[in-house]
Each structure stands twice: as C-alpha cells, then as structure tokens.
KEKE-3310 file (N, C-alpha, C; in steps of 0.2 Angstrom, whole numbers, plus 5000, padded with zeros to 4 digits):
npx = (4712:4708:4719:4718:4718:4708:4697:4683:4686:4679:4676:4681:4693:4691:4686:4691:4701:4710:4713:4720:4730:4737:4741:4749:4760:4765:4768:4777:4788:4791:4795:4807:4816:4827:4835:4838:4846:4856:4862:4866:4876:4885:4891:4899:4893:4891:4882:4874:4874:4868:4855:4851:4850:4840:4830:4829:4825:4813:4805:4806:4800:4788:4783:4784:4775:4763:4762:4762:4751:4740:4741:4739:4728:4728:4733:4748:4760:4775:4791:4806:4821:4822:4829:4840:4846:4849:4859:4868:4872:4878:4890:4907:4913:4917:4933:4933:4925:4909:4906:4910:4900:4888:4891:4889:4876:4870:4873:4866:4853:4852:4853:4841:4832:4835:4832:4818:4815:4822:4818:4826:4835:4827:4821:4833:4836:4825:4827:4837:4841:4829:4831:4845:4845:4836:4844:4856:4850:4846:4858:4863:4854:4856:4866:4861:4849:4853:4856:4846:4847:4861:4859:4852:4862:4871:4864:4854:4841:4836:4836:4828:4816:4813:4811:4801:4791:4789:4785:4773:4765:4765:4758:4745:4743:4752:4757:4760:4769:4784:4784:4779:4789:4799:4794:4795:4809:4813:4808:4816:4829:4826:4825:4838:4848:4857:4849:4852:4864:4862:4864:4856:4855:4855:4843:4834:4829:4842:4847:4860:4871:4880:4895:4897:4908:4916:4919:4927:4927:4916:4906:4904:4903:4893:4884:4879:4874:4865:4856:4851:4845:4835:4827:4823:4819:4810:4804:4799:4791:4782:4774:4768:4760:4751:4745:4738:4728:4720:4725:4733:4745:4757:4773:4786:4786:4784:4795:4805:4801:4802:4816:4820:4817:4825:4837:4836:4836:4848:4860:4859:4861:4852:4848:4840:4823:4808:4795:4783:4780:4774:4768:4761:4750:4742:4737:4731:4722:4705:4702:4706:4697:4680:4677:4686:4691:4693:4703:4716:4718:4722:4736:4740:4738:4746:4759:4759:4760:4773:4781:4780:4785:4798:4803:4805:4817:4830:4828:4825:4837:4847:4842:4843:4857:4862:4860:4863:4872:4868:4855:4848:4851:4845:4831:4831:4835:4823:4814:4818:4816:4805:4807:4819:4816:4807:4815:4825:4818:4813:4826:4830:4819:4818:4825:4835:4842:4847:4860:4868:4861:4864:4878:4879:4872:4881:4893:4890:4885:4896:4904:4914:4927:4935:4947:4941:4927:4911:4904:4891:4891:4902:4896:4884:4891:4899:4888:4881:4891:4891:4878:4877:4886:4880:4869:4874:4874:4862:4847:4836:4820:4803)
npy = (4894:4885:4875:4857:4850:4856:4850:4839:4822:4812:4799:4781:4769:4767:4756:4762:4770:4761:4753:4762:4766:4754:4752:4763:4761:4749:4752:4762:4756:4744:4750:4757:4752:4745:4755:4761:4751:4750:4763:4764:4754:4758:4769:4762:4753:4736:4721:4717:4729:4737:4731:4734:4748:4749:4744:4752:4765:4761:4758:4771:4780:4774:4775:4789:4794:4789:4795:4809:4810:4806:4816:4828:4825:4824:4818:4814:4809:4799:4796:4787:4796:4795:4802:4806:4793:4789:4799:4795:4783:4787:4792:4791:4779:4787:4791:4787:4776:4768:4773:4786:4790:4789:4798:4809:4808:4811:4824:4830:4827:4834:4847:4847:4847:4860:4868:4867:4873:4885:4898:4906:4897:4888:4896:4899:4887:4886:4896:4892:4892:4885:4879:4875:4866:4856:4852:4847:4836:4829:4826:4818:4807:4802:4791:4779:4779:4775:4761:4751:4750:4746:4734:4726:4725:4717:4706:4701:4694:4693:4707:4713:4706:4712:4726:4726:4721:4731:4742:4737:4736:4749:4755:4751:4754:4765:4767:4755:4749:4749:4741:4729:4726:4723:4712:4703:4703:4697:4684:4680:4681:4671:4660:4658:4660:4652:4649:4642:4646:4657:4666:4661:4667:4681:4684:4688:4703:4713:4725:4736:4746:4759:4768:4784:4794:4810:4818:4830:4831:4822:4828:4839:4833:4824:4826:4840:4840:4830:4835:4846:4840:4832:4841:4850:4841:4833:4836:4850:4848:4839:4846:4854:4844:4841:4854:4855:4846:4852:4853:4862:4862:4869:4870:4871:4864:4850:4848:4848:4837:4826:4827:4824:4811:4806:4808:4799:4787:4787:4782:4769:4767:4773:4785:4796:4802:4809:4821:4813:4813:4807:4795:4802:4808:4797:4795:4807:4811:4810:4796:4790:4793:4799:4809:4822:4824:4812:4805:4804:4792:4784:4787:4783:4769:4766:4769:4759:4748:4751:4749:4735:4730:4734:4725:4715:4718:4712:4700:4705:4712:4702:4693:4702:4704:4692:4693:4696:4712:4721:4718:4723:4736:4740:4739:4749:4760:4761:4764:4777:4784:4793:4803:4808:4813:4823:4832:4835:4842:4852:4858:4864:4872:4886:4897:4907:4903:4891:4888:4888:4878:4867:4866:4863:4851:4843:4843:4837:4824:4819:4813:4818:4820:4829:4832:4822:4825:4824:4825:4831:4842:4850:4852:4860:4871:4875:4877:4887:4897:4901:4904:4916:4924:4926:4933:4944:4961:4962:4970:4971:4964:4965)
npz = (4872:4887:4898:4896:4908:4916:4912:4915:4921:4914:4914:4913:4906:4888:4874:4862:4867:4873:4861:4853:4862:4863:4849:4847:4856:4851:4838:4840:4848:4839:4827:4829:4838:4834:4829:4841:4847:4838:4839:4852:4852:4843:4850:4859:4868:4875:4871:4882:4889:4879:4879:4892:4891:4882:4889:4900:4894:4888:4900:4906:4897:4897:4911:4913:4903:4908:4921:4918:4909:4918:4927:4921:4914:4900:4884:4885:4877:4877:4870:4865:4860:4844:4833:4841:4844:4831:4828:4837:4831:4820:4825:4831:4843:4858:4866:4879:4879:4882:4894:4894:4884:4892:4901:4893:4890:4902:4904:4893:4896:4908:4902:4895:4906:4912:4901:4901:4914:4914:4904:4895:4889:4883:4874:4866:4860:4852:4844:4836:4819:4808:4796:4797:4809:4804:4793:4799:4806:4795:4789:4799:4798:4785:4783:4789:4782:4769:4771:4768:4754:4753:4760:4750:4740:4747:4752:4742:4741:4754:4758:4748:4751:4763:4760:4750:4757:4766:4757:4751:4762:4767:4757:4760:4774:4781:4794:4799:4791:4794:4806:4800:4792:4801:4807:4796:4795:4807:4805:4794:4801:4811:4803:4797:4807:4819:4833:4844:4849:4856:4871:4884:4896:4893:4889:4898:4907:4912:4921:4919:4928:4924:4927:4925:4914:4912:4898:4888:4874:4871:4877:4869:4856:4858:4868:4867:4853:4854:4863:4856:4844:4851:4857:4846:4836:4842:4855:4853:4841:4847:4856:4847:4840:4850:4852:4840:4841:4850:4863:4876:4885:4897:4890:4896:4910:4905:4897:4906:4915:4906:4904:4917:4918:4908:4914:4924:4917:4911:4918:4917:4903:4895:4882:4879:4883:4877:4872:4862:4844:4831:4836:4846:4839:4837:4850:4854:4844:4836:4835:4846:4855:4854:4863:4869:4882:4887:4880:4886:4892:4882:4880:4893:4893:4882:4889:4898:4891:4885:4896:4898:4886:4888:4897:4889:4883:4884:4877:4864:4860:4861:4851:4840:4840:4836:4822:4805:4804:4793:4790:4801:4801:4789:4792:4802:4794:4785:4794:4797:4785:4783:4792:4788:4775:4778:4786:4777:4767:4775:4777:4764:4759:4761:4750:4752:4763:4759:4755:4767:4774:4766:4767:4781:4781:4772:4779:4791:4787:4781:4791:4797:4809:4822:4834:4841:4841:4835:4818:4818:4826:4820:4808:4811:4816:4805:4795:4803:4803:4789:4787:4796:4789:4776:4780:4786:4786:4778:4776:4790:4790:4795)
capx = (4709:4711:4722:4713:4717:4702:4691:4681:4689:4675:4675:4686:4696:4687:4689:4695:4708:4714:4716:4724:4736:4741:4744:4754:4766:4768:4772:4783:4793:4793:4797:4813:4820:4833:4839:4841:4852:4862:4865:4870:4881:4890:4895:4903:4889:4891:4876:4871:4873:4863:4849:4850:4848:4833:4825:4828:4822:4806:4802:4806:4795:4781:4781:4784:4769:4758:4762:4760:4744:4736:4742:4737:4722:4729:4736:4755:4764:4782:4795:4813:4823:4825:4834:4846:4849:4852:4865:4873:4874:4883:4895:4912:4913:4921:4939:4932:4920:4902:4906:4910:4894:4884:4892:4886:4868:4868:4873:4861:4847:4852:4851:4833:4828:4836:4828:4811:4815:4824:4815:4830:4838:4822:4821:4839:4835:4819:4830:4842:4837:4826:4835:4851:4843:4834:4850:4860:4846:4846:4865:4864:4850:4858:4870:4856:4844:4856:4857:4841:4851:4866:4856:4850:4868:4874:4860:4848:4834:4833:4835:4822:4810:4811:4809:4795:4785:4788:4782:4767:4761:4764:4752:4739:4743:4759:4760:4761:4774:4790:4783:4778:4796:4802:4792:4799:4816:4813:4807:4823:4834:4825:4826:4845:4853:4857:4847:4854:4870:4861:4865:4849:4855:4854:4836:4831:4831:4847:4849:4867:4873:4887:4898:4899:4915:4914:4925:4925:4925:4910:4901:4903:4902:4887:4879:4876:4870:4859:4851:4848:4840:4830:4823:4821:4815:4805:4800:4795:4785:4777:4770:4764:4755:4746:4741:4734:4723:4716:4727:4737:4749:4763:4778:4792:4786:4784:4802:4809:4800:4806:4823:4822:4816:4831:4842:4836:4838:4855:4865:4857:4862:4847:4851:4835:4816:4805:4788:4782:4776:4770:4763:4756:4744:4737:4733:4728:4717:4698:4702:4707:4690:4677:4677:4693:4693:4694:4709:4722:4718:4726:4743:4741:4738:4753:4764:4759:4763:4780:4785:4780:4790:4805:4805:4807:4823:4835:4827:4825:4844:4850:4840:4846:4864:4864:4858:4868:4870:4865:4848:4845:4852:4840:4825:4832:4834:4817:4810:4820:4815:4800:4810:4824:4813:4804:4821:4828:4813:4814:4832:4831:4813:4819:4830:4840:4846:4848:4867:4870:4859:4868:4884:4877:4871:4887:4898:4887:4884:4903:4907:4920:4929:4941:4948:4936:4921:4908:4902:4885:4893:4905:4891:4880:4896:4900:4882:4880:4895:4888:4871:4878:4889:4875:4864:4877:4873:4856:4842:4831:4813:4798)
capy = (4888:4883:4868:4852:4847:4858:4846:4833:4816:4810:4791:4777:4767:4765:4752:4766:4772:4755:4751:4768:4766:4748:4753:4768:4758:4744:4756:4766:4751:4740:4754:4760:4749:4743:4761:4762:4746:4752:4769:4763:4749:4762:4773:4757:4748:4729:4718:4718:4737:4740:4729:4738:4755:4749:4743:4759:4769:4759:4759:4778:4783:4772:4778:4796:4795:4787:4800:4815:4809:4806:4822:4833:4823:4825:4812:4816:4803:4800:4792:4788:4800:4791:4805:4805:4787:4790:4803:4790:4778:4791:4795:4786:4778:4791:4788:4784:4771:4769:4777:4793:4792:4789:4805:4814:4807:4814:4831:4832:4826:4840:4853:4847:4849:4867:4871:4868:4877:4892:4900:4909:4892:4885:4901:4899:4881:4887:4901:4889:4892:4878:4875:4872:4861:4851:4850:4843:4830:4825:4823:4812:4801:4799:4785:4774:4778:4771:4754:4747:4749:4742:4727:4723:4723:4712:4700:4703:4690:4696:4714:4714:4704:4717:4732:4724:4720:4738:4746:4734:4737:4756:4756:4749:4757:4767:4767:4748:4747:4747:4735:4723:4724:4720:4705:4699:4702:4692:4678:4679:4679:4664:4654:4658:4660:4646:4652:4638:4649:4663:4666:4661:4672:4687:4685:4691:4710:4714:4732:4737:4752:4762:4773:4789:4798:4816:4819:4836:4829:4818:4834:4843:4829:4819:4829:4846:4838:4826:4840:4850:4836:4830:4847:4853:4836:4829:4840:4855:4845:4835:4851:4856:4839:4842:4860:4854:4842:4856:4853:4868:4862:4873:4866:4870:4858:4844:4847:4846:4830:4821:4828:4821:4804:4804:4808:4793:4781:4787:4778:4762:4766:4776:4791:4802:4801:4816:4821:4809:4817:4803:4791:4806:4809:4792:4795:4813:4812:4807:4789:4788:4793:4805:4814:4825:4824:4805:4803:4803:4785:4781:4788:4779:4762:4766:4769:4753:4743:4752:4746:4728:4729:4735:4719:4710:4721:4708:4695:4708:4714:4696:4691:4706:4704:4686:4693:4700:4719:4725:4718:4727:4743:4741:4740:4755:4765:4761:4768:4784:4788:4799:4809:4810:4817:4829:4836:4837:4847:4858:4862:4867:4875:4893:4898:4912:4900:4885:4886:4887:4872:4862:4865:4859:4844:4839:4842:4832:4818:4817:4809:4821:4820:4833:4832:4817:4828:4821:4829:4835:4848:4854:4854:4865:4876:4877:4880:4893:4903:4903:4908:4922:4928:4928:4938:4950:4967:4961:4974:4967:4964:4963)
capz = (4875:4893:4898:4896:4914:4919:4910:4919:4919:4908:4913:4913:4899:4883:4869:4858:4870:4873:4855:4851:4866:4861:4843:4848:4859:4846:4832:4843:4849:4834:4822:4830:4843:4830:4829:4848:4848:4833:4841:4858:4851:4840:4855:4864:4872:4874:4870:4889:4890:4875:4881:4898:4889:4879:4894:4904:4890:4888:4906:4908:4893:4899:4917:4912:4900:4913:4926:4915:4907:4923:4931:4916:4910:4893:4881:4884:4874:4878:4866:4866:4855:4838:4830:4845:4843:4824:4829:4840:4826:4815:4829:4833:4850:4862:4868:4885:4878:4883:4900:4892:4881:4897:4904:4889:4891:4908:4902:4888:4900:4912:4898:4894:4912:4912:4896:4903:4919:4912:4898:4890:4886:4879:4868:4862:4856:4847:4840:4831:4812:4807:4790:4800:4813:4799:4789:4804:4807:4788:4788:4804:4796:4779:4783:4790:4776:4764:4773:4764:4747:4754:4761:4744:4737:4751:4753:4738:4742:4761:4757:4744:4755:4769:4757:4747:4763:4769:4752:4750:4768:4767:4752:4763:4780:4782:4801:4800:4786:4797:4810:4796:4789:4807:4807:4791:4797:4813:4802:4791:4806:4814:4798:4795:4812:4824:4839:4850:4851:4860:4878:4887:4902:4891:4886:4904:4908:4916:4922:4920:4930:4920:4930:4919:4913:4908:4893:4885:4867:4871:4879:4863:4851:4859:4873:4864:4847:4856:4866:4851:4840:4855:4858:4840:4832:4846:4860:4850:4837:4851:4858:4841:4839:4856:4851:4834:4843:4855:4870:4877:4891:4897:4888:4901:4914:4901:4895:4912:4917:4901:4905:4923:4917:4904:4919:4928:4913:4908:4921:4914:4896:4891:4880:4880:4882:4875:4870:4856:4839:4827:4840:4850:4835:4838:4856:4855:4839:4838:4835:4853:4858:4852:4868:4870:4889:4888:4876:4890:4893:4877:4882:4899:4890:4878:4893:4902:4886:4884:4902:4897:4881:4891:4900:4883:4879:4883:4871:4858:4859:4860:4845:4835:4840:4832:4815:4801:4805:4788:4790:4806:4798:4784:4795:4805:4788:4783:4800:4797:4779:4784:4796:4783:4770:4781:4788:4771:4764:4779:4776:4758:4757:4760:4746:4755:4768:4757:4755:4774:4776:4762:4771:4787:4779:4769:4784:4796:4783:4780:4796:4799:4816:4824:4841:4844:4841:4829:4812:4819:4829:4815:4803:4814:4817:4798:4793:4806:4800:4782:4789:4798:4784:4771:4783:4788:4782:4775:4780:4793:4788:4800)
cpx = (4712:4714:4717:4713:4711:4696:4689:4685:4685:4675:4681:4689:4690:4690:4693:4701:4713:4717:4721:4731:4741:4745:4750:4761:4769:4771:4778:4789:4796:4797:4804:4818:4827:4838:4842:4847:4858:4866:4869:4876:4887:4894:4898:4899:4890:4883:4871:4869:4868:4856:4846:4847:4841:4828:4824:4824:4814:4802:4801:4801:4788:4779:4780:4777:4763:4757:4759:4753:4739:4735:4738:4730:4722:4733:4744:4759:4771:4785:4802:4815:4826:4830:4840:4849:4852:4859:4870:4876:4879:4889:4900:4911:4918:4927:4938:4927:4913:4901:4906:4903:4888:4884:4888:4878:4866:4868:4868:4854:4846:4850:4844:4830:4829:4832:4820:4810:4817:4823:4820:4834:4833:4821:4827:4838:4830:4822:4835:4838:4835:4829:4841:4850:4840:4840:4854:4856:4847:4853:4866:4860:4853:4861:4865:4851:4847:4857:4852:4844:4857:4864:4855:4856:4871:4871:4853:4841:4831:4832:4829:4815:4808:4808:4802:4789:4784:4784:4775:4762:4760:4758:4745:4738:4750:4762:4762:4767:4781:4789:4782:4785:4800:4800:4795:4806:4817:4812:4813:4828:4832:4826:4834:4850:4852:4855:4850:4861:4869:4862:4858:4849:4853:4847:4832:4833:4836:4849:4857:4869:4880:4889:4900:4906:4913:4920:4923:4923:4918:4904:4899:4901:4895:4882:4875:4872:4864:4854:4847:4843:4834:4825:4819:4817:4810:4801:4796:4789:4780:4772:4765:4758:4749:4741:4736:4728:4719:4719:4733:4741:4755:4769:4784:4792:4787:4791:4806:4807:4803:4813:4825:4821:4822:4837:4842:4838:4845:4860:4865:4858:4857:4849:4846:4828:4813:4798:4788:4779:4772:4765:4759:4750:4739:4733:4729:4722:4710:4698:4703:4701:4687:4677:4684:4695:4694:4700:4715:4723:4722:4733:4745:4742:4745:4759:4765:4762:4771:4784:4785:4785:4797:4807:4807:4814:4828:4834:4828:4833:4848:4849:4843:4853:4866:4862:4863:4867:4867:4858:4845:4846:4847:4834:4825:4832:4827:4812:4812:4819:4810:4803:4816:4821:4810:4810:4824:4824:4813:4820:4833:4825:4815:4826:4836:4844:4848:4856:4870:4868:4862:4875:4884:4876:4877:4892:4896:4887:4891:4906:4913:4921:4935:4941:4943:4929:4917:4906:4896:4887:4897:4900:4887:4885:4897:4894:4880:4884:4893:4882:4872:4881:4884:4870:4867:4876:4866:4851:4837:4824:4808:4794)
cpy = (4886:4876:4863:4849:4850:4855:4841:4827:4812:4802:4788:4775:4765:4760:4756:4768:4766:4753:4756:4767:4760:4749:4758:4765:4753:4747:4759:4761:4747:4744:4757:4757:4747:4749:4762:4758:4748:4758:4768:4758:4753:4766:4768:4753:4741:4727:4719:4725:4740:4738:4733:4745:4755:4748:4749:4764:4768:4760:4767:4781:4781:4775:4786:4798:4794:4793:4807:4815:4809:4812:4827:4832:4825:4819:4814:4810:4804:4795:4792:4793:4796:4795:4805:4799:4786:4794:4799:4785:4781:4793:4789:4785:4783:4788:4785:4778:4773:4773:4784:4795:4793:4796:4810:4814:4811:4822:4834:4832:4832:4846:4853:4849:4857:4871:4872:4873:4885:4894:4903:4903:4889:4889:4900:4893:4882:4892:4898:4889:4885:4875:4872:4866:4855:4848:4845:4836:4826:4822:4817:4806:4798:4792:4779:4773:4775:4764:4750:4745:4745:4734:4723:4721:4718:4706:4701:4700:4693:4703:4716:4712:4709:4724:4731:4724:4727:4742:4743:4736:4745:4758:4755:4754:4759:4766:4760:4745:4745:4741:4728:4721:4721:4713:4700:4698:4697:4685:4676:4677:4672:4659:4653:4658:4654:4649:4648:4641:4655:4661:4667:4666:4679:4689:4688:4698:4710:4721:4733:4744:4754:4768:4778:4792:4804:4818:4825:4835:4826:4823:4838:4839:4825:4823:4835:4844:4834:4830:4843:4846:4833:4835:4849:4848:4832:4833:4846:4853:4842:4840:4853:4851:4840:4848:4859:4850:4845:4856:4859:4867:4867:4869:4865:4864:4851:4843:4845:4839:4825:4821:4824:4813:4801:4804:4801:4787:4781:4783:4771:4761:4770:4783:4797:4799:4808:4815:4817:4814:4812:4799:4796:4808:4804:4792:4802:4815:4809:4800:4786:4788:4800:4811:4816:4824:4817:4802:4801:4796:4782:4781:4784:4772:4761:4765:4762:4748:4744:4749:4738:4726:4730:4729:4714:4713:4716:4703:4699:4710:4707:4693:4695:4705:4697:4687:4697:4708:4723:4724:4722:4734:4744:4742:4747:4761:4766:4765:4775:4788:4794:4805:4812:4815:4823:4834:4839:4843:4853:4862:4866:4871:4883:4894:4902:4908:4893:4883:4885:4880:4866:4861:4861:4852:4840:4838:4837:4825:4815:4812:4812:4821:4824:4833:4827:4820:4827:4827:4833:4842:4853:4856:4860:4871:4879:4881:4887:4899:4905:4907:4915:4927:4930:4933:4944:4956:4967:4965:4969:4969:4962:4957)
cpz = (4882:4893:4899:4903:4918:4917:4915:4917:4914:4908:4913:4906:4894:4878:4864:4860:4871:4867:4852:4855:4864:4854:4843:4851:4854:4841:4835:4845:4843:4828:4823:4835:4840:4830:4835:4849:4844:4836:4847:4857:4847:4844:4860:4868:4870:4873:4877:4890:4886:4877:4888:4896:4886:4884:4898:4900:4889:4894:4908:4904:4895:4906:4916:4908:4904:4918:4923:4912:4912:4927:4927:4914:4903:4890:4880:4883:4875:4873:4868:4860:4849:4834:4834:4844:4836:4824:4832:4835:4821:4819:4831:4840:4853:4864:4875:4885:4880:4890:4899:4888:4886:4901:4900:4889:4897:4907:4898:4892:4905:4908:4896:4900:4913:4907:4897:4909:4918:4905:4893:4886:4881:4873:4863:4858:4851:4842:4835:4824:4810:4801:4793:4804:4809:4795:4793:4805:4800:4787:4793:4801:4789:4779:4784:4785:4770:4765:4769:4757:4748:4756:4755:4740:4741:4752:4749:4740:4749:4761:4754:4748:4760:4765:4753:4752:4765:4764:4751:4756:4769:4762:4755:4770:4782:4789:4803:4796:4790:4802:4806:4793:4795:4808:4802:4792:4802:4810:4798:4796:4809:4809:4796:4801:4817:4831:4845:4853:4855:4867:4881:4893:4900:4889:4892:4905:4913:4916:4923:4922:4928:4924:4925:4920:4910:4904:4889:4877:4866:4873:4873:4857:4851:4863:4869:4858:4849:4860:4861:4847:4844:4856:4851:4836:4836:4851:4857:4846:4841:4854:4853:4840:4844:4854:4845:4836:4849:4862:4871:4884:4891:4895:4893:4906:4911:4899:4901:4915:4913:4902:4912:4922:4913:4909:4923:4924:4911:4911:4919:4907:4892:4888:4881:4879:4881:4874:4863:4851:4835:4831:4845:4846:4836:4844:4857:4849:4841:4838:4842:4857:4855:4857:4870:4877:4891:4884:4880:4892:4888:4878:4888:4897:4886:4883:4897:4897:4885:4890:4901:4891:4883:4894:4895:4880:4879:4878:4865:4856:4857:4853:4839:4834:4836:4824:4811:4802:4800:4787:4795:4804:4793:4787:4798:4799:4786:4788:4800:4791:4779:4787:4792:4778:4772:4783:4782:4767:4768:4779:4770:4755:4756:4756:4748:4760:4766:4757:4762:4776:4772:4765:4777:4786:4776:4775:4789:4793:4782:4785:4799:4807:4818:4831:4845:4844:4834:4824:4814:4822:4824:4810:4805:4814:4810:4795:4796:4804:4793:4783:4791:4793:4778:4774:4785:4783:4778:4779:4783:4791:4793:4797)
residu = (MET:ALA:GLU:GLN:SER:ALA:HIS:PRO:GLN:GLY:GLY:GLY:ILE:SER:ILE:GLU:ALA:PHE:SER:ALA:GLY:LEU:LEU:ALA:SER:PHE:VAL:GLY:PHE:ALA:SER:SER:PHE:ALA:VAL:ILE:ILE:GLN:GLY:LEU:THR:ALA:VAL:GLY:ALA:SER:GLN:VAL:GLU:ALA:ALA:SER:GLY:LEU:MET:ALA:LEU:SER:ILE:ALA:MET:GLY:LEU:CYS:GLY:ILE:ILE:LEU:SER:LEU:LYS:LYS:ARG:GLN:PRO:ILE:SER:ILE:ALA:TRP:SER:THR:PRO:GLY:ALA:ALA:LEU:LEU:ALA:ALA:THR:ALA:ALA:PRO:ALA:GLY:GLY:PHE:ALA:SER:ALA:VAL:GLY:ALA:PHE:LEU:ILE:SER:SER:LEU:LEU:ILE:VAL:ILE:ALA:GLY:LEU:TRP:LYS:PRO:LEU:GLY:ARG:ALA:VAL:ALA:ALA:ILE:PRO:ALA:PRO:LEU:ALA:ASN:ALA:MET:LEU:ALA:GLY:VAL:LEU:LEU:GLY:LEU:CYS:LEU:ALA:PRO:VAL:LYS:ALA:VAL:ALA:ALA:ALA:PRO:ALA:TYR:GLY:LEU:ALA:ILE:ILE:VAL:THR:TRP:ALA:LEU:VAL:ALA:LYS:TRP:LYS:ARG:LEU:LEU:ALA:VAL:PRO:ALA:ALA:VAL:ILE:VAL:THR:VAL:GLY:ILE:ILE:ALA:ALA:THR:VAL:ASP:VAL:SER:HIS:LEU:ASP:MET:ASN:ALA:LEU:TRP:PRO:GLN:PRO:VAL:LEU:VAL:ALA:PRO:GLN:PHE:ASP:LEU:SER:ALA:MET:ILE:GLY:ILE:ALA:LEU:PRO:LEU:PHE:ILE:VAL:THR:MET:ALA:SER:GLN:ASN:ILE:PRO:GLY:ILE:ALA:VAL:LEU:ASN:VAL:ASN:GLY:TYR:ARG:PRO:ASP:PRO:GLY:PRO:LEU:PHE:SER:VAL:THR:GLY:LEU:PHE:SER:LEU:LEU:SER:ALA:PRO:PHE:GLY:GLY:HIS:ALA:VAL:ASN:LEU:ALA:ALA:ILE:THR:ALA:ALA:LEU:CYS:ALA:GLY:PRO:ASP:ALA:HIS:PRO:ASP:GLN:ALA:ARG:ARG:TYR:TRP:ALA:ALA:VAL:ILE:SER:GLY:ILE:PHE:TYR:VAL:LEU:PHE:GLY:LEU:CYS:ALA:GLY:ALA:ALA:THR:ALA:PHE:ILE:SER:ALA:ALA:PRO:PRO:ILE:LEU:ILE:GLN:ALA:VAL:ALA:GLY:LEU:ALA:LEU:LEU:GLY:ALA:PHE:GLY:SER:SER:LEU:LEU:GLY:ALA:VAL:THR:ASP:ALA:LYS:ASP:ARG:GLU:ALA:ALA:ILE:ILE:THR:PHE:ILE:VAL:THR:ALA:SER:GLY:LEU:THR:PHE:PHE:GLY:ILE:SER:GLY:ALA:PHE:TRP:GLY:LEU:LEU:ALA:GLY:GLY:ALA:ILE:TYR:ALA:LEU:THR:ARG:TRP:GLY:ARG:PRO:HIS:ARG:ASN)
# end
C-alpha cells in the first residue's frame, strides 16, 4: 500500500476527528502525567523542574504530532515515553543529581535520532530479543504496579476509593478508567490537603533550563535503558498501530523527528517523546472518521490539546506535590497495569527463552545498583548472558 501522504486531503476538521483527538489527548495526559512527575522527581528534579519537564514534554509531543500529521497527511500521534518515566521512577537519582539525568536524556534522544537516520542501529534495537526487552520493562514497572496495594494498606479508605472507581469504570469503558481514578484522587486531595499552603507562583508554567552534566554511570544506567524501552515499547509498537490501520509511513524519519523533539525538550527536563501506541489507535481508527484520508485531523487536534495541557503543568505538579505520595503512586500504578501485563506475557510466552527472561525480570525488579548503574542495565546484561548461553550450540532453524 502506498503512503497515505499520497491521498487527497479530503476536507477539513470533522466532528468525529475533533472528538477522537480530544479524547486521545485527555486519556494520554490524565492517564500518565502522574508517572512522569514521579519519574522526574525520582532522578532528582525539584517541583519546579518536574513541572518544567512535564510542560516541555506536553508541548513537544503536541507540536511534533501536529507537524508530522500535517506533513504526512496521516494520523501520527505522539506521546511521552511512559515506560521511560517508569524506568526513571525505579532508578536512584544519579550522583550528579538532575543535571546528570538531563545529560542522559540528551544522549538517549540523540540515539533515537541516529536510530532513525542510520538503519543498522535501528535494526540492532529491533534485534534485541523480545522476551528480554519485555522482561526488562516488566521489571521496571513492577514497583509502581505494587503501589495501589500499598495505598490500601497505608490509607484504606482512600486507596479503595481509587481502586474501586478504576475497576467500575473499566467495566464500562476501559480507556476512561485511569482518568476517572485521577479525578477521584484529585477530589481526595482537594478534600484533605490545605491548598492555601500551595505556592501560587508555582501554578504558572515556568520553563527551567537545566545545564546538563555527562556522567558515565548515568549514560549506562539511564540513557541506554531509556533509549531501549522508548524504541522497543513505544516507537516500534507505534508503527505497528499505524500499519494495522492501513498507513505505511517510513519509520526512520518518524523516529528521527521524535528524537529531535526529545532533544529540544531535554534541557527543560523532558526525558523523551515518541510515537504513541494506545492513543494512536484512537486517532488512526475508524472512530476518528470513516474516510481514512481525513483521520489525520484527529492527531492534529490531539496535538493542540497537548500543548494546552502543557500550559497547566505547573498547577498539576503543584497540586500533586501537596498530596500524599502513595496516592499518586497508586494512580500511576493503575495506569501501568496494562503495560505490565502485556510485557510480562511477552516475556514468558516462549518456553525456550523463559529462563533468560525471568533472570532479566528479577535482576531489573530487584533495584540492584552497581557503580551507580541501575538494575535495568544489569537485568538486560544478565538475561542476555543466559540467553546467549542457552542458545550456544543450539542448531539454527529457519
């Protein structure tokens, strides 16, 4: 099938495209902004720096989606790297603080640009055994996915209210389950936290330029795993979603452009933007418009709302910072349950590679840190060694 950019423009914005774009942006932002704040804070960001990072990511993915969708006339939806943020949340702050983390963000973004421009690197990422990549992601996500249970133990009434809301709404419409849980959490925070103590100046968007530091342990422990999970868990599935819906863009330029926007957001605290997967289905599917050539407007609308949501990043971060951390972690954990289940299933499905995958999962989830390098790297290294050992001497089969 030819690229959809060859299709006629097919008219302007439709009600279907507007609705799909608004829903995609709301679900994308509300479902995982707590994960982003959690991740940035874990690697040393202050409240103001975390708000700046959230704003930079929102604006970057909004503008990137608008530009690519209008240029390609395809629904190219862009999202922040939620698995990448979960990786950060499971990583200890580097010795150089948030400045070293920003340096790692820049290196990871540069690798994404190169992966799009230089096909051997892109092929190398795609060649990472799927069971190991999935196991590493599952190990990264495990800690946050345990948070809802811990919230019930720490604050039973509040924790159960969040979980029950999530479960009941999921029964009706799964896409809205996490946003509904977020709304309940906001209500709990508003009822229990003295908002008069909030810094009113922090409610307005304040871009903070962070001078990066380049630290070897942060390069290995943050940049490399961030690059891998962003490519393997977001960019490659994002292309698959577009293909399933009948679009055939050249992946390389899309990867490079997302890497370029990641580079632009990194000095302001943004870790990575990439092709969307779940919200991409909302913009690329028939609900966005019966005419395939007009669905790109849904991704454009989604991008516009992401930019607008980015301007509210200061208020969102300030409000969350005033809340008990366990409640925010609980919402973040609920948002990641689907990704955890999918990655765990992908890790253990193939029996011959199951042992290597389990080793990767256990080492990653352990929180092990050697030489300041996080467990995600060591998990992939340990699992890769077992993977190579079990396949050594095994006859090759076509």
